[in-house]
N, C-alpha and C positions, 0 to 999 in steps of 0.2 A: 131632394128637401122641396120641401115650403117655399112660398113667397107671399109676398103682397107688392099691388100695381100699384098704377097710378094714371089715367092716360086722363086727352084734353080735347075739348070743341072748343073750334074759335067759331060759328059758326048753330049756337043754339043747343049741341047737338046731334045734330043730324049725324055730324058724324063725327068719328071717334081718334084721335093720333098722338103721335107722340111717346106711346107706354116708357113710363121708367118703373124698370123694376126694384124694388125694398127688397134685400131677401133678407131672412130675419139673423137674425143669433145666435150664435152653434147651439149656444147651452136650450136655446127654446125651440132649434129645431128635430130637441132628439128626445119631443115631447113628441110625437107620434104614435099612431094618426089621436090628432084631436080631433076635442067635439063640437070644436066654438070657433067661429071666424070675423069676431065684431070686429066694426073699425072706426073712424070718425077723420073727417077730413076740416079745417077751417084753418082759411089765409090771414095770420095772423102779424103781417107783415108785408107791403107793397112788393111782390114777387117773392114770400116767403109763406107757405106751408107748413103744417101744426097738425101731424099723420100719427092718432095713439088707436092705437090695434089689442084684440086680443088674444087668448094662443090656448090654448085649454087642452085637459084631457080628463075624463072624468069619468068613465068604463070600467078602474082599473082598479086597481086596491089601493093604491094611493095618484088620490084629485092635486092635479098641479094647474095653478093659471098662469101663464105666464103674463103679466102686459108692460107695453111696450111705445116706446115716441121718438118722431123724429120729422125731423124739418126736414121738409124742401125746395133747394129755390129751384124758384123759375123763371126764363127768360123768354121773353117771346125773338121766334127765329122770323129774317125778313120772311 
């Protein structure tokens, strides 16, 4: 199964930590192999990220594209 991931940097991109796995929904994960994996991320409130993504297969007899969105709640660790 394929997944999306979000990682964070506390030092302006020098290092990346806190890998967050966002598994695809079961019906989206059935579209395999996929041809496209576009995604976008935006902070919509303090500590809340909106992640929007697509997942699609176009080289088969039936083109399928799935669009999904998730909210990721972020808290700063000490």
